[in-house]
C-alpha positions, 0 to 999 in steps of 0.5 A: 493911716488916714486916706485922702480923696480929691477932685478937680474938674472943668465943669461942675461934677458930682463925686458920688461914684468915687466917694461910694468906694472911698467911704467903704475904707472907713471901717468896711474894707479898711479900718479907718474908723475915726471919722471922716469929712468932705468939702465941696467948692461950688461955683455960682452962676455969677462965677463966685465960689462957695463952700459946703462941708460935711463932717461925721465922727462916725465911721464913714461906711456906716455914717448917715452923713455919708449916706446923704452925700451918696444920695445928694449929687452935689456938683462941684468944681473941687472936692477934698475928702478924708477918712481918719485913723487917729494917731495924734488927737482925740479919736471920734472928735468932730474938731479933729476931722479933716478937711480943715478950713481957713480964710485966706485973703478972702478965699476959703482954703481947705486942707486935708493931710495923711501922715504923721508930723514928728514929736519935735515939730509938734513941740516947736510949733506948739511953743510958737503958739503958746508964745504968741508967735503964730499971729494969724491961725491957731488950731481948733482941735488937737491933731498934728495935721491942723497944727501943720496947716496953721504953720503953713498958713502962718508962714504964708501970711508972714511972707506975703503981705498981700496975695501973690501971683499964683506962680509965686504962691505955688512955689512957696507952697511947694517949698513949705510942703517939702519943709513939713515933709522933712519934719514928718510924713506928709501927704496933703491936698489943699484947694481954694475952689479954683485950683487944687494942690497935691503933695506926695510924701509917700503915696498919692495917685491921680487919674484924669478922665476925659473923652473918649470916656469908658467904664470904671469898676470900683475896687472896694465894691461891686459898683461900676459906671460907664462915664460915657453915658453921664458926661459930655466930650468936653468934660475933664475930671481929675481924681486924686486918692491915697490908693487907687479906687478902681481896678480897671483904670490906669492911675498915675502915681505922684513921685515922693516930694512931688507937687502938682497943682490942678486947675479945670482938670489939667496940671497947671504947675508941677515941681518934682525932684531931679530924681523921682522915687516911687513907693509901692503901696506896701512900702508906703504903708510900712513907712507910715508904720515906721513913723508911728502913724496908725495903719 
């Protein structure tokens, strides 16, 4: 089962501590060895947003690219990272490493997926592309994940001729994520550099760090940090991950089929089922196995 990592904050922040633990799951503490990717949305002095991306088809715990990221403290407002355990699509392929990025109304959107789309969804969506009915976006690689991203964006562009309000956009994206979840196992992170959407089809957790800051200890290594030494009282940083990264902090689980949107470290949009369901980590892994996802 692939794993997701995201960050959304109110001031440019580096993700080095979280990434140091996360990357170990790519062949070190876990066996997700089919490549990794990470996208950093960075804000310029003028307020514009630029995107810096790194991908490698090597396991993240051994990757020199991952070493670079840990030794180069890139300060970003939004980050999406992904370590891959291939089910659909060629293994160790750069074209198949997440996050995938597309231009949407003059913005760069990054997307990463954890799960497995059904064979029937893959066939239906591929027929749309083969018949010329997927007008705006087509996959470059061979994953079900990129196919789902292109499906979502094609639906977006066919529904709205110009960019809608954020509220209308989030409602639409929630509905599309729920459709995709009904056609497979679908957990995702999406960001345009200003906000970050998190949708849980099974397992997804988040943690918001703000004053008063304390010490955190990684679950996948001996590393710890006292955030009070490296932050200001105004800082607010939300970390999202498939399985919690630290062993001494209280992580909040996102309910099955719940959609949250974060901006400046805060939840700005929330849509949850009337009856919330939460899976244990063991049950989430069992669900992934039951639908044929590599775990």
